[in-house]
C-alpha positions as CSV (number, residue, x, y, z in Angstrom):
1,X,-15.7,-35.8,23.1
2,X,-13.8,-33.1,21.3
3,X,-15.1,-29.5,21.4
4,X,-16.2,-28.0,18.1
5,X,-13.9,-25.1,17.2
6,X,-15.6,-21.7,16.6
7,X,-14.9,-20.0,13.3
8,X,-13.3,-16.6,13.3
9,X,-16.4,-15.1,11.8
10,X,-18.5,-16.5,14.7
11,X,-15.9,-15.3,17.3
12,X,-16.0,-11.8,15.9
13,X,-19.8,-11.8,15.9
14,X,-19.9,-13.0,19.5
15,X,-17.5,-10.2,20.6
16,X,-19.5,-7.6,18.6
17,X,-22.8,-8.6,20.1
18,X,-21.4,-8.6,23.6
19,X,-19.1,-5.5,23.4
20,X,-20.9,-3.3,20.9
21,X,-24.6,-4.2,21.2
22,X,-24.5,-5.2,24.8
23,X,-26.6,-8.4,24.6
24,X,-26.7,-11.0,27.4
25,X,-24.8,-14.3,27.0
26,X,-28.1,-16.1,26.1
27,X,-29.2,-13.5,23.6
28,X,-25.7,-13.4,22.0
29,X,-25.6,-17.2,21.8
30,X,-29.0,-17.3,20.1
31,X,-28.1,-14.6,17.6
32,X,-24.7,-16.0,16.8
33,X,-25.8,-19.7,16.6
34,X,-23.6,-20.8,19.5
35,X,-24.1,-21.9,23.1
36,X,-24.2,-19.6,26.2
37,X,-21.2,-21.5,27.5
38,X,-19.2,-20.8,24.4
39,X,-20.1,-17.1,24.7
40,X,-19.0,-17.1,28.3
41,X,-15.7,-18.8,27.4
42,X,-15.0,-16.3,24.6
43,X,-15.6,-13.4,26.9
44,X,-13.3,-14.8,29.5
45,X,-10.6,-15.2,26.8
46,X,-11.2,-11.6,25.6
47,X,-10.9,-10.3,29.2
48,X,-7.6,-12.2,29.7
49,X,-6.4,-10.6,26.4
50,X,-7.6,-7.2,27.8
51,X,-10.0,-6.7,24.9
52,X,-12.6,-4.6,26.5
53,X,-14.2,-2.8,23.6
54,X,-15.5,-3.6,20.1
55,X,-13.1,-0.9,18.7
56,X,-10.1,-2.8,20.0
57,X,-11.4,-6.1,18.5
58,X,-12.4,-4.5,15.2
59,X,-8.9,-3.0,14.8
60,X,-7.3,-6.4,14.8
61,X,-6.9,-8.7,11.8
62,X,-7.9,-12.3,12.1
63,X,-4.4,-13.6,12.7
64,X,-3.8,-11.1,15.6
65,X,-7.1,-11.7,17.2
66,X,-6.6,-15.5,17.0
67,X,-3.2,-15.2,18.6
68,X,-4.5,-13.1,21.5
69,X,-7.4,-15.4,22.2
């Protein structure tokens, strides 16, 4: 079965909740309306892209963020 693609709005919200607010994967998933596995996957992608703070993510436009992830 194909995975449902996350919207850029949801991706940004996941990254904000994890990097800026400091919520756990489960808390982030609940707040963003996603699954804990999706949050974990997004954080792995962010680490690979060397995005370690919300300020770095917030400075990127949607096209640049999508290309990095």
